N, CA, C, O and the ligand as a Tripos MOL2 file, in Angstrom:
@<TRIPOS>MOLECULE
protein
  241   239    61     0     0
PROTEIN
NO_CHARGES

@<TRIPOS>ATOM
      1 N         118.0670  227.3370  101.4290 N.3       1 MET1
      2 CA        118.4170  227.3640  102.9820 C.3       1 MET1
      3 C         119.2180  225.9390  103.3610 C.2       1 MET1
      4 O         118.7760  224.8230  103.0870 O.2       1 MET1
      5 N         120.3520  226.1780  103.9760 N.am      2 SER2
      6 CA        121.1470  225.0280  103.9570 C.3       2 SER2
      7 C         121.4710  224.8710  105.4070 C.2       2 SER2
      8 O         122.2730  223.9840  105.6990 O.2       2 SER2
      9 N         120.9290  225.6500  106.4120 N.am      3 ALA3
     10 CA        121.0800  225.4240  107.7240 C.3       3 ALA3
     11 C         120.6240  224.0960  108.1720 C.2       3 ALA3
     12 O         119.5270  223.6550  107.8290 O.2       3 ALA3
     13 N         121.4430  223.4460  108.9360 N.am      4 PRO4
     14 CA        121.0280  222.2640  109.6450 C.3       4 PRO4
     15 C         119.9920  222.5210  110.5780 C.2       4 PRO4
     16 O         119.8370  223.4950  111.3150 O.2       4 PRO4
     17 N         119.2750  221.4510  110.4260 N.am      5 SER5
     18 CA        118.0550  221.4660  111.3500 C.3       5 SER5
     19 C         118.3430  221.3870  112.7700 C.2       5 SER5
     20 O         117.5040  221.8630  113.5340 O.2       5 SER5
     21 N         119.3750  220.8740  113.2360 N.am      6 SER6
     22 CA        119.8250  220.6770  114.6470 C.3       6 SER6
     23 C         120.0030  222.0810  115.2540 C.2       6 SER6
     24 O         120.0770  222.3100  116.4610 O.2       6 SER6
     25 N         120.0630  223.0200  114.2350 N.am      7 GLN7
     26 CA        120.6840  224.3060  115.1140 C.3       7 GLN7
     27 C         119.2720  225.0780  115.1410 C.2       7 GLN7
     28 O         118.4910  225.1960  114.1970 O.2       7 GLN7
     29 N         119.1280  225.5930  116.5000 N.am      8 PRO8
     30 CA        117.8750  226.5140  116.6730 C.3       8 PRO8
     31 C         117.9540  227.5880  115.9580 C.2       8 PRO8
     32 O         119.0360  228.1180  115.7060 O.2       8 PRO8
     33 N         116.8400  228.0300  115.5520 N.am      9 GLU9
     34 CA        116.5190  229.3380  114.8040 C.3       9 GLU9
     35 C         116.7580  230.4890  115.8740 C.2       9 GLU9
     36 O         116.1830  230.5740  116.9590 O.2       9 GLU9
     37 N         117.6970  231.3440  115.3730 N.am     10 PHE10
     38 CA        118.1580  232.3230  116.2240 C.3      10 PHE10
     39 C         116.8270  233.2780  116.6070 C.2      10 PHE10
     40 O         116.6020  233.6580  117.7550 O.2      10 PHE10
     41 N         116.2600  233.4940  115.8230 N.am     11 ALA11
     42 CA        115.2020  234.7100  116.0560 C.3      11 ALA11
     43 C         114.0020  233.9890  117.1070 C.2      11 ALA11
     44 O         113.1730  234.6930  117.6840 O.2      11 ALA11
     45 N         114.0400  232.7560  117.2320 N.am     12 ARG12
     46 CA        113.0710  232.2320  118.2160 C.3      12 ARG12
     47 C         113.6160  231.7010  119.5540 C.2      12 ARG12
     48 O         112.9540  231.0250  120.3420 O.2      12 ARG12
     49 N         114.9030  232.0850  119.7270 N.am     13 LEU13
     50 CA        115.5410  231.8480  121.1290 C.3      13 LEU13
     51 C         115.0090  233.1050  121.7810 C.2      13 LEU13
     52 O         114.4360  234.0840  121.3020 O.2      13 LEU13
     53 N         115.4280  232.7380  123.2200 N.am     14 SER14
     54 CA        115.0000  233.7560  124.0740 C.3      14 SER14
     55 C         116.3570  234.6780  124.1800 C.2      14 SER14
     56 O         117.4710  234.3020  123.8150 O.2      14 SER14
     57 N         116.0560  235.9250  124.7370 N.am     15 PRO15
     58 CA        117.2170  236.8060  124.8600 C.3      15 PRO15
     59 C         118.3910  236.2030  125.9310 C.2      15 PRO15
     60 O         119.5700  236.5260  125.7790 O.2      15 PRO15
     61 N         118.0580  235.4980  126.7850 N.am     16 ARG16
     62 CA        119.1140  234.7420  127.4140 C.3      16 ARG16
     63 C         119.8660  233.6860  126.6310 C.2      16 ARG16
     64 O         121.0710  233.4700  126.7680 O.2      16 ARG16
     65 N         119.0660  233.0490  125.8040 N.am     17 GLN17
     66 CA        119.9250  232.0980  124.9060 C.3      17 GLN17
     67 C         120.6610  232.8280  123.8800 C.2      17 GLN17
     68 O         121.7360  232.4340  123.4270 O.2      17 GLN17
     69 N         120.0130  233.9940  123.4870 N.am     18 GLN18
     70 CA        120.8870  234.6790  122.4150 C.3      18 GLN18
     71 C         122.3770  235.2360  122.9130 C.2      18 GLN18
     72 O         123.4080  235.2980  122.2430 O.2      18 GLN18
     73 N         122.1530  235.6380  124.3580 N.am     19 MET19
     74 CA        123.2710  236.1420  124.9610 C.3      19 MET19
     75 C         124.2950  235.1650  125.2940 C.2      19 MET19
     76 O         125.4530  235.4890  125.5570 O.2      19 MET19
     77 N         123.8640  233.9570  125.2820 N.am     20 GLY20
     78 CA        124.7520  232.9610  126.0170 C.3      20 GLY20
     79 C         124.6760  232.7420  127.2830 C.2      20 GLY20
     80 O         125.5730  232.1540  127.8880 O.2      20 GLY20
     81 N         123.4540  233.2420  127.9220 N.am     21 VAL21
     82 CA        123.4250  232.8830  129.2580 C.3      21 VAL21
     83 C         122.7170  231.5900  129.5730 C.2      21 VAL21
     84 O         122.9850  230.8780  130.5410 O.2      21 VAL21
     85 N         121.9420  231.3910  128.8190 N.am     22 ASN22
     86 CA        120.9150  229.8640  128.8110 C.3      22 ASN22
     87 C         121.6170  229.0170  127.6300 C.2      22 ASN22
     88 O         122.2620  229.5280  126.7140 O.2      22 ASN22
     89 N         121.4200  227.8470  127.7790 N.am     23 CYS23
     90 CA        121.6030  226.8310  126.8290 C.3      23 CYS23
     91 C         120.6380  227.0140  125.8050 C.2      23 CYS23
     92 O         119.4480  227.1830  126.0710 O.2      23 CYS23
     93 N         121.1450  226.9890  124.4980 N.am     24 ALA24
     94 CA        120.1760  227.3730  123.4380 C.3      24 ALA24
     95 C         119.4050  226.0540  123.0850 C.2      24 ALA24
     96 O         118.4700  226.1390  122.2890 O.2      24 ALA24
     97 N         119.6790  225.0490  123.5340 N.am     25 LEU25
     98 CA        118.9010  223.7280  123.3050 C.3      25 LEU25
     99 C         117.8770  223.3780  124.2210 C.2      25 LEU25
    100 O         116.8250  222.8540  123.8560 O.2      25 LEU25
    101 N         118.1590  223.6610  125.4480 N.am     26 CYS26
    102 CA        117.1100  223.4630  126.5720 C.3      26 CYS26
    103 C         116.9310  224.5170  127.3950 C.2      26 CYS26
    104 O         116.1520  224.2230  128.3010 O.2      26 CYS26
    105 N         117.3520  225.6800  127.4550 N.am     27 ASP27
    106 CA        117.2040  226.7980  127.9420 C.3      27 ASP27
    107 C         117.5710  226.7400  129.4970 C.2      27 ASP27
    108 O         117.2400  227.6500  130.2580 O.2      27 ASP27
    109 N         118.1840  225.7590  129.8630 N.am     28 ASP28
    110 CA        118.8210  225.6260  131.2620 C.3      28 ASP28
    111 C         119.8350  226.7420  131.3260 C.2      28 ASP28
    112 O         120.4540  227.0540  130.3090 O.2      28 ASP28
    113 N         120.0360  227.3630  132.4930 N.am     29 ARG29
    114 CA        121.0910  228.2110  132.7860 C.3      29 ARG29
    115 C         122.4430  227.6190  132.6980 C.2      29 ARG29
    116 O         122.7450  226.6970  133.4550 O.2      29 ARG29
    117 N         123.2340  228.0600  131.8730 N.am     30 LEU30
    118 CA        124.5140  227.5890  131.7930 C.3      30 LEU30
    119 C         125.4560  227.6690  133.3300 C.2      30 LEU30
    120 O         125.4590  228.6860  134.0240 O.2      30 LEU30
    121 N         126.0870  226.6350  133.6220 N.am     31 GLY31
    122 CA        126.8380  226.6120  134.6600 C.3      31 GLY31
    123 C         128.3170  227.1380  134.4160 C.2      31 GLY31
    124 O         128.5590  228.0350  133.6070 O.2      31 GLY31
    125 N         129.2070  226.5570  135.1210 N.am     32 VAL32
    126 CA        130.4850  226.8470  134.8240 C.3      32 VAL32
    127 C         131.1970  226.3600  133.4480 C.2      32 VAL32
    128 O         132.3090  226.7420  133.0830 O.2      32 VAL32
    129 N         130.4970  225.6000  132.8620 N.am     33 GLY33
    130 CA        131.0450  225.0510  131.6200 C.3      33 GLY33
    131 C         129.7250  224.9740  130.5610 C.2      33 GLY33
    132 O         128.5540  224.7960  130.8950 O.2      33 GLY33
    133 N         130.2360  225.1560  129.2150 N.am     34 GLY34
    134 CA        129.3930  224.8560  128.0430 C.3      34 GLY34
    135 C         130.2110  224.5550  126.9430 C.2      34 GLY34
    136 O         131.4280  224.3850  127.0100 O.2      34 GLY34
    137 N         129.5490  224.4940  125.9700 N.am     35 LEU35
    138 CA        130.2510  224.2360  124.5400 C.3      35 LEU35
    139 C         129.5960  225.0330  123.4320 C.2      35 LEU35
    140 O         128.3820  225.2360  123.3990 O.2      35 LEU35
    141 N         130.3910  225.4440  122.5910 N.am     36 VAL36
    142 CA        129.9130  226.4050  121.7090 C.3      36 VAL36
    143 C         129.1210  225.5400  120.4300 C.2      36 VAL36
    144 O         129.7850  224.7990  119.7050 O.2      36 VAL36
    145 N         127.8680  225.6890  120.2640 N.am     37 LEU37
    146 CA        127.0030  225.1330  119.5740 C.3      37 LEU37
    147 C         127.1840  225.6520  118.0700 C.2      37 LEU37
    148 O         127.4010  224.8570  117.1550 O.2      37 LEU37
    149 N         127.0790  227.0790  117.8640 N.am     38 ALA38
    150 CA        127.0650  227.4870  116.5600 C.3      38 ALA38
    151 C         127.4360  228.9470  116.9650 C.2      38 ALA38
    152 O         127.2310  229.4920  118.0490 O.2      38 ALA38
    153 N         128.0050  229.4360  115.8930 N.am     39 LYS39
    154 CA        128.4230  230.8850  115.7180 C.3      39 LYS39
    155 C         127.3960  231.5330  114.5350 C.2      39 LYS39
    156 O         127.3860  231.0770  113.3920 O.2      39 LYS39
    157 N         126.6790  232.4710  114.8920 N.am     40 VAL40
    158 CA        125.8400  232.9170  113.9490 C.3      40 VAL40
    159 C         125.9570  234.5990  113.7490 C.2      40 VAL40
    160 O         126.3370  235.3380  114.6580 O.2      40 VAL40
    161 N         125.6530  234.9640  112.7120 N.am     41 HIS41
    162 CA        125.4880  236.3550  112.6780 C.3      41 HIS41
    163 C         123.9630  236.8500  112.3170 C.2      41 HIS41
    164 O         123.2400  236.3980  111.4300 O.2      41 HIS41
    165 N         123.6760  237.8990  113.2450 N.am     42 TRP42
    166 CA        122.1590  238.3690  113.3570 C.3      42 TRP42
    167 C         122.3170  239.7490  113.2490 C.2      42 TRP42
    168 O         122.9980  240.3890  114.0510 O.2      42 TRP42
    169 N         121.5610  240.3880  112.0390 N.am     43 ARG43
    170 CA        121.6160  241.6810  111.8930 C.3      43 ARG43
    171 C         123.0360  242.2040  112.1860 C.2      43 ARG43
    172 O         123.2610  243.0420  113.0590 O.2      43 ARG43
    173 N         123.9280  241.6820  111.4380 N.am     44 GLY44
    174 CA        125.3790  242.2010  111.5400 C.3      44 GLY44
    175 C         126.0290  241.9940  112.8030 C.2      44 GLY44
    176 O         127.2010  242.3630  112.8690 O.2      44 GLY44
    177 N         125.5180  241.4900  113.7930 N.am     45 MET45
    178 CA        126.2080  241.1950  114.9080 C.3      45 MET45
    179 C         126.5250  239.8890  114.9900 C.2      45 MET45
    180 O         125.6780  239.1440  114.4970 O.2      45 MET45
    181 N         127.7450  239.2310  115.5880 N.am     46 PRO46
    182 CA        128.0790  238.0110  115.8670 C.3      46 PRO46
    183 C         127.5640  237.7470  117.3440 C.2      46 PRO46
    184 O         127.5860  238.5090  118.3100 O.2      46 PRO46
    185 N         127.0340  236.2800  117.2280 N.am     47 PHE47
    186 CA        126.4590  235.8400  118.3960 C.3      47 PHE47
    187 C         127.2020  234.4410  118.4420 C.2      47 PHE47
    188 O         127.6890  233.9330  117.4320 O.2      47 PHE47
    189 N         127.2410  233.9460  119.5190 N.am     48 THR48
    190 CA        127.5710  232.4370  119.8860 C.3      48 THR48
    191 C         126.6670  231.7880  120.4330 C.2      48 THR48
    192 O         126.3880  232.2410  121.5430 O.2      48 THR48
    193 N         126.0020  230.7890  120.0850 N.am     49 LEU49
    194 CA        125.1300  230.0540  120.7380 C.3      49 LEU49
    195 C         125.8760  229.0270  121.6330 C.2      49 LEU49
    196 O         126.8500  228.4360  121.1670 O.2      49 LEU49
    197 N         125.4360  228.7840  122.9520 N.am     50 TRP50
    198 CA        126.0350  227.8980  123.8890 C.3      50 TRP50
    199 C         124.9890  226.5680  124.0970 C.2      50 TRP50
    200 O         123.7800  226.5840  123.8680 O.2      50 TRP50
    201 N         125.5810  225.7090  124.4650 N.am     51 ALA51
    202 CA        124.8290  224.4790  124.9350 C.3      51 ALA51
    203 C         125.3010  224.0130  126.2040 C.2      51 ALA51
    204 O         126.5290  224.0130  126.2860 O.2      51 ALA51
    205 N         124.6210  223.5770  127.3170 N.am     52 CYS52
    206 CA        125.2150  223.2080  128.3580 C.3      52 CYS52
    207 C         125.8260  221.5690  128.3090 C.2      52 CYS52
    208 O         125.4540  220.8080  127.4160 O.2      52 CYS52
    209 N         126.5910  221.2270  129.1440 N.am     53 LEU53
    210 CA        127.5040  220.2410  128.8210 C.3      53 LEU53
    211 C         126.7150  218.9290  128.6060 C.2      53 LEU53
    212 O         127.1450  218.0830  127.8220 O.2      53 LEU53
    213 N         125.5940  218.7540  129.2770 N.am     54 LYS54
    214 CA        124.6440  217.4980  129.2590 C.3      54 LYS54
    215 C         124.4990  217.1300  127.8680 C.2      54 LYS54
    216 O         124.1760  215.9670  127.6270 O.2      54 LYS54
    217 N         124.7150  218.0530  126.7780 N.am     55 HIS55
    218 CA        124.3100  217.5030  125.4890 C.3      55 HIS55
    219 C         125.6410  216.8890  124.9220 C.2      55 HIS55
    220 O         125.5850  216.2710  123.8590 O.2      55 HIS55
    221 N         126.8010  217.0290  125.5660 N.am     56 THR56
    222 CA        127.8900  216.5130  124.9170 C.3      56 THR56
    223 C         128.0040  215.0540  124.9980 C.2      56 THR56
    224 O         128.7590  214.4600  124.2280 O.2      56 THR56
    225 N         127.2330  214.3710  125.9700 N.am     57 GLU57
    226 CA        127.1410  212.9210  126.2070 C.3      57 GLU57
    227 C         126.1660  212.3370  125.8230 C.2      57 GLU57
    228 O         125.0720  212.7720  126.1840 O.2      57 GLU57
    229 N         126.2120  211.4910  125.2040 N.am     58 GLU58
    230 CA        124.8390  210.5630  124.4300 C.3      58 GLU58
    231 C         124.4170  209.8330  125.8210 C.2      58 GLU58
    232 O         125.2030  209.3410  126.6300 O.2      58 GLU58
    233 N         123.0220  209.8740  125.9160 N.am     59 GLU59
    234 CA        122.3710  209.0920  126.6850 C.3      59 GLU59
    235 C         122.4480  207.4970  126.4980 C.2      59 GLU59
    236 O         122.4010  207.0640  125.3470 O.2      59 GLU59
    237 N         122.5430  206.7600  127.3870 N.am     60 ARG60
    238 CA        122.5750  205.2630  127.0580 C.3      60 ARG60
    239 C         121.5260  204.7670  128.1110 C.2      60 ARG60
    240 O         121.2440  203.5710  128.1860 O.2      60 ARG60
    241 ZN        120.9950  222.2290  127.4490 Zn       61 ZN61
@<TRIPOS>BOND
     1     1     2 1
     2     2     3 1
     3     3     4 2
     4     3     5 am
     5     5     6 1
     6     6     7 1
     7     7     8 2
     8     7     9 am
     9     9    10 1
    10    10    11 1
    11    11    12 2
    12    11    13 am
    13    13    14 1
    14    14    15 1
    15    15    16 2
    16    15    17 am
    17    17    18 1
    18    18    19 1
    19    19    20 2
    20    19    21 am
    21    21    22 1
    22    22    23 1
    23    23    24 2
    24    23    25 am
    25    25    26 1
    26    26    27 1
    27    27    28 2
    28    27    29 am
    29    29    30 1
    30    30    31 1
    31    31    32 2
    32    31    33 am
    33    33    34 1
    34    34    35 1
    35    35    36 2
    36    35    37 am
    37    37    38 1
    38    38    39 1
    39    39    40 2
    40    39    41 am
    41    41    42 1
    42    42    43 1
    43    43    44 2
    44    43    45 am
    45    45    46 1
    46    46    47 1
    47    47    48 2
    48    47    49 am
    49    49    50 1
    50    50    51 1
    51    51    52 2
    52    51    53 am
    53    53    54 1
    54    54    55 1
    55    55    56 2
    56    55    57 am
    57    57    58 1
    58    58    59 1
    59    59    60 2
    60    59    61 am
    61    61    62 1
    62    62    63 1
    63    63    64 2
    64    63    65 am
    65    65    66 1
    66    66    67 1
    67    67    68 2
    68    67    69 am
    69    69    70 1
    70    70    71 1
    71    71    72 2
    72    71    73 am
    73    73    74 1
    74    74    75 1
    75    75    76 2
    76    75    77 am
    77    77    78 1
    78    78    79 1
    79    79    80 2
    80    79    81 am
    81    81    82 1
    82    82    83 1
    83    83    84 2
    84    83    85 am
    85    85    86 1
    86    86    87 1
    87    87    88 2
    88    87    89 am
    89    89    90 1
    90    90    91 1
    91    91    92 2
    92    91    93 am
    93    93    94 1
    94    94    95 1
    95    95    96 2
    96    95    97 am
    97    97    98 1
    98    98    99 1
    99    99   100 2
   100    99   101 am
   101   101   102 1
   102   102   103 1
   103   103   104 2
   104   103   105 am
   105   105   106 1
   106   106   107 1
   107   107   108 2
   108   107   109 am
   109   109   110 1
   110   110   111 1
   111   111   112 2
   112   111   113 am
   113   113   114 1
   114   114   115 1
   115   115   116 2
   116   115   117 am
   117   117   118 1
   118   118   119 1
   119   119   120 2
   120   119   121 am
   121   121   122 1
   122   122   123 1
   123   123   124 2
   124   123   125 am
   125   125   126 1
   126   126   127 1
   127   127   128 2
   128   127   129 am
   129   129   130 1
   130   130   131 1
   131   131   132 2
   132   131   133 am
   133   133   134 1
   134   134   135 1
   135   135   136 2
   136   135   137 am
   137   137   138 1
   138   138   139 1
   139   139   140 2
   140   139   141 am
   141   141   142 1
   142   142   143 1
   143   143   144 2
   144   143   145 am
   145   145   146 1
   146   146   147 1
   147   147   148 2
   148   147   149 am
   149   149   150 1
   150   150   151 1
   151   151   152 2
   152   151   153 am
   153   153   154 1
   154   154   155 1
   155   155   156 2
   156   155   157 am
   157   157   158 1
   158   158   159 1
   159   159   160 2
   160   159   161 am
   161   161   162 1
   162   162   163 1
   163   163   164 2
   164   163   165 am
   165   165   166 1
   166   166   167 1
   167   167   168 2
   168   167   169 am
   169   169   170 1
   170   170   171 1
   171   171   172 2
   172   171   173 am
   173   173   174 1
   174   174   175 1
   175   175   176 2
   176   175   177 am
   177   177   178 1
   178   178   179 1
   179   179   180 2
   180   179   181 am
   181   181   182 1
   182   182   183 1
   183   183   184 2
   184   183   185 am
   185   185   186 1
   186   186   187 1
   187   187   188 2
   188   187   189 am
   189   189   190 1
   190   190   191 1
   191   191   192 2
   192   191   193 am
   193   193   194 1
   194   194   195 1
   195   195   196 2
   196   195   197 am
   197   197   198 1
   198   198   199 1
   199   199   200 2
   200   199   201 am
   201   201   202 1
   202   202   203 1
   203   203   204 2
   204   203   205 am
   205   205   206 1
   206   206   207 1
   207   207   208 2
   208   207   209 am
   209   209   210 1
   210   210   211 1
   211   211   212 2
   212   211   213 am
   213   213   214 1
   214   214   215 1
   215   215   216 2
   216   215   217 am
   217   217   218 1
   218   218   219 1
   219   219   220 2
   220   219   221 am
   221   221   222 1
   222   222   223 1
   223   223   224 2
   224   223   225 am
   225   225   226 1
   226   226   227 1
   227   227   228 2
   228   227   229 am
   229   229   230 1
   230   230   231 1
   231   231   232 2
   232   231   233 am
   233   233   234 1
   234   234   235 1
   235   235   236 2
   236   235   237 am
   237   237   238 1
   238   238   239 1
   239   239   240 2
@<TRIPOS>SUBSTRUCTURE
     1 MET1         2 RESIDUE 1 A MET
     2 SER2         6 RESIDUE 1 A SER
     3 ALA3        10 RESIDUE 1 A ALA
     4 PRO4        14 RESIDUE 1 A PRO
     5 SER5        18 RESIDUE 1 A SER
     6 SER6        22 RESIDUE 1 A SER
     7 GLN7        26 RESIDUE 1 A GLN
     8 PRO8        30 RESIDUE 1 A PRO
     9 GLU9        34 RESIDUE 1 A GLU
    10 PHE10       38 RESIDUE 1 A PHE
    11 ALA11       42 RESIDUE 1 A ALA
    12 ARG12       46 RESIDUE 1 A ARG
    13 LEU13       50 RESIDUE 1 A LEU
    14 SER14       54 RESIDUE 1 A SER
    15 PRO15       58 RESIDUE 1 A PRO
    16 ARG16       62 RESIDUE 1 A ARG
    17 GLN17       66 RESIDUE 1 A GLN
    18 GLN18       70 RESIDUE 1 A GLN
    19 MET19       74 RESIDUE 1 A MET
    20 GLY20       78 RESIDUE 1 A GLY
    21 VAL21       82 RESIDUE 1 A VAL
    22 ASN22       86 RESIDUE 1 A ASN
    23 CYS23       90 RESIDUE 1 A CYS
    24 ALA24       94 RESIDUE 1 A ALA
    25 LEU25       98 RESIDUE 1 A LEU
    26 CYS26      102 RESIDUE 1 A CYS
    27 ASP27      106 RESIDUE 1 A ASP
    28 ASP28      110 RESIDUE 1 A ASP
    29 ARG29      114 RESIDUE 1 A ARG
    30 LEU30      118 RESIDUE 1 A LEU
    31 GLY31      122 RESIDUE 1 A GLY
    32 VAL32      126 RESIDUE 1 A VAL
    33 GLY33      130 RESIDUE 1 A GLY
    34 GLY34      134 RESIDUE 1 A GLY
    35 LEU35      138 RESIDUE 1 A LEU
    36 VAL36      142 RESIDUE 1 A VAL
    37 LEU37      146 RESIDUE 1 A LEU
    38 ALA38      150 RESIDUE 1 A ALA
    39 LYS39      154 RESIDUE 1 A LYS
    40 VAL40      158 RESIDUE 1 A VAL
    41 HIS41      162 RESIDUE 1 A HIS
    42 TRP42      166 RESIDUE 1 A TRP
    43 ARG43      170 RESIDUE 1 A ARG
    44 GLY44      174 RESIDUE 1 A GLY
    45 MET45      178 RESIDUE 1 A MET
    46 PRO46      182 RESIDUE 1 A PRO
    47 PHE47      186 RESIDUE 1 A PHE
    48 THR48      190 RESIDUE 1 A THR
    49 LEU49      194 RESIDUE 1 A LEU
    50 TRP50      198 RESIDUE 1 A TRP
    51 ALA51      202 RESIDUE 1 A ALA
    52 CYS52      206 RESIDUE 1 A CYS
    53 LEU53      210 RESIDUE 1 A LEU
    54 LYS54      214 RESIDUE 1 A LYS
    55 HIS55      218 RESIDUE 1 A HIS
    56 THR56      222 RESIDUE 1 A THR
    57 GLU57      226 RESIDUE 1 A GLU
    58 GLU58      230 RESIDUE 1 A GLU
    59 GLU59      234 RESIDUE 1 A GLU
    60 ARG60      238 RESIDUE 1 A ARG
    61 ZN61       241 GROUP 0 **** ****
């Protein structure tokens, strides 16, 4: 298993997270923008995991 630990386990995500409605990291509803966190295949279907924009900027 070489999956990075930072990537959420797809099967454990909520349907909304799997569908890209909510952020895959914090489960907030995605607004107007988001970033592609990962592209995964699950049961032969391609899915894109999305993260909200607040994860792009490091907190300081
Ligand atoms: Zn988020």
